[in-house]
C-alpha positions as CSV (number, residue, x, y, z in Angstrom):
1,M,-3.1,-52.2,1.1
2,S,-3.8,-48.8,2.7
3,I,-3.4,-45.4,1.2
4,E,-1.4,-43.1,3.5
5,T,-2.0,-39.4,3.7
6,D,0.3,-36.9,5.3
7,A,-2.2,-35.6,7.9
8,G,0.7,-33.8,9.6
9,A,1.4,-31.7,6.5
10,E,-2.3,-30.8,6.2
11,T,-2.4,-29.7,9.8
12,A,0.8,-27.6,9.3
13,D,-0.8,-26.0,6.2
14,E,-4.0,-25.2,8.2
15,D,-1.8,-23.9,11.1
16,V,0.0,-21.5,8.8
17,E,-3.2,-20.2,7.3
18,T,-4.6,-19.8,10.8
19,L,-1.5,-17.9,11.8
20,G,-1.9,-15.7,8.6
21,R,-5.5,-14.8,9.6
22,E,-4.4,-14.1,13.1
23,L,-1.6,-11.9,11.8
24,G,-4.1,-10.0,9.6
25,E,-6.4,-9.4,12.6
26,A,-3.4,-8.3,14.7
27,I,-2.4,-5.8,12.0
28,A,-5.9,-4.5,11.8
29,D,-5.7,-3.8,15.6
30,L,-2.4,-1.8,15.3
31,P,-2.8,1.8,16.2
32,E,-1.0,2.7,13.0
33,Y,-3.6,0.8,11.0
34,R,-6.5,2.3,12.8
35,T,-5.0,5.8,12.3
36,F,-4.5,5.1,8.6
37,E,-8.1,3.9,8.2
38,E,-9.4,7.0,10.0
39,A,-7.3,9.3,7.8
40,K,-8.4,7.5,4.7
41,A,-12.0,7.9,5.6
42,A,-11.4,11.6,6.3
43,V,-9.9,12.0,2.8
44,E,-12.8,10.2,1.3
45,A,-15.3,12.4,3.1
46,S,-13.5,15.7,2.2
47,D,-15.0,17.4,-0.8
48,E,-11.9,19.6,-1.0
49,A,-9.5,16.6,-1.0
50,Q,-11.6,14.7,-3.5
51,A,-11.7,17.7,-5.9
52,K,-7.9,18.2,-5.6
53,I,-7.4,14.4,-6.2
54,E,-9.5,14.6,-9.3
55,E,-7.7,17.7,-10.5
56,F,-4.3,16.1,-9.8
57,E,-5.2,12.9,-11.6
58,E,-6.4,14.8,-14.7
59,I,-3.2,16.8,-14.9
60,R,-1.1,13.7,-14.3
61,Q,-2.9,11.7,-16.9
62,E,-2.5,14.5,-19.5
63,F,1.2,14.6,-18.6
64,M,1.6,10.9,-19.0
65,L,-0.1,11.0,-22.4
66,A,2.2,13.9,-23.5
67,R,5.2,12.0,-22.3
68,Q,4.2,8.9,-24.3
69,T,4.0,11.0,-27.5
70,G,7.2,12.8,-26.7
71,E,5.4,16.1,-26.3
72,A,5.8,16.6,-22.5
73,T,7.6,19.8,-21.5
74,Q,9.4,20.9,-18.4
75,E,6.4,23.2,-17.7
76,D,4.1,20.2,-17.9
77,L,6.1,18.4,-15.3
78,Q,6.1,21.5,-13.1
79,E,2.3,21.7,-13.4
80,V,2.0,18.1,-12.2
81,Q,4.4,18.8,-9.3
82,R,2.4,22.0,-8.4
83,A,-0.9,20.1,-8.4
84,Q,0.7,17.4,-6.2
85,Q,2.0,20.0,-3.8
86,E,-1.4,21.6,-3.6
87,L,-3.0,18.2,-2.9
88,H,-0.5,17.3,-0.3
89,G,-0.9,20.7,1.3
90,I,-4.5,20.0,2.3
91,P,-4.4,19.1,6.0
92,V,-6.6,16.0,5.7
93,M,-4.3,14.7,2.9
94,S,-1.1,15.4,4.7
95,E,-2.5,13.6,7.8
96,Y,-3.4,10.7,5.5
97,L,0.1,10.6,3.9
98,E,1.7,10.7,7.4
99,A,-0.5,7.9,8.6
100,Q,0.3,5.9,5.4
101,N,4.1,6.3,6.0
102,E,3.8,5.2,9.6
103,L,1.8,2.1,8.6
104,D,4.3,1.3,5.8
105,A,7.1,1.5,8.3
106,R,5.3,-0.8,10.8
107,L,4.4,-3.3,8.0
108,E,8.1,-3.3,6.8
109,A,9.1,-4.3,10.4
110,V,6.6,-7.1,10.3
111,N,7.9,-8.2,6.9
112,E,11.4,-8.3,8.2
113,A,10.3,-10.4,11.2
114,I,8.6,-12.8,8.9
115,S,11.4,-12.9,6.4
116,E,14.2,-13.3,8.9
117,P,13.9,-17.2,9.2
118,L,13.2,-17.5,5.4
119,A,15.5,-17.4,2.5
120,V,13.3,-14.8,0.7
121,D,11.8,-11.4,1.4
122,F,8.3,-12.4,2.4
123,G,6.6,-9.2,1.4
124,E,8.4,-9.0,-1.9
125,E,7.6,-12.6,-2.8
126,A,4.1,-12.6,-1.5
127,G,3.0,-9.7,-3.5
128,G,4.4,-10.3,-6.8
129,C,5.0,-12.0,-10.0
130,C,8.3,-12.9,-11.5
131,Q,11.4,-11.3,-10.1
132,D,14.6,-11.5,-12.1
């Protein structure tokens, strides 16, 4: 008696994983991805952007705590929005956000191409937990 294995299924699994790695490499070669990485590095290297990010995060965190305790005011919300506008107004940050939006749009197109032959939204299912 011999034990049969489904070598074809193992090969198919390996092929899918290989295709996944190749897709990741292809995405990393996209101009949108390279632009995003360059913009991200510029934000990380910018003292001005880092200071504004820290300021925004502090203000946002204070607002979130106030909201949880029911003490948040309209003025608090406006302060968060003001800090966010200041942050987004820094040229290096606006370039980063634009690059991020362009990359998101390109990745959504890739997601749609992958999802087309499937019965699920690949990006939605691949990234998450339980969906009701």
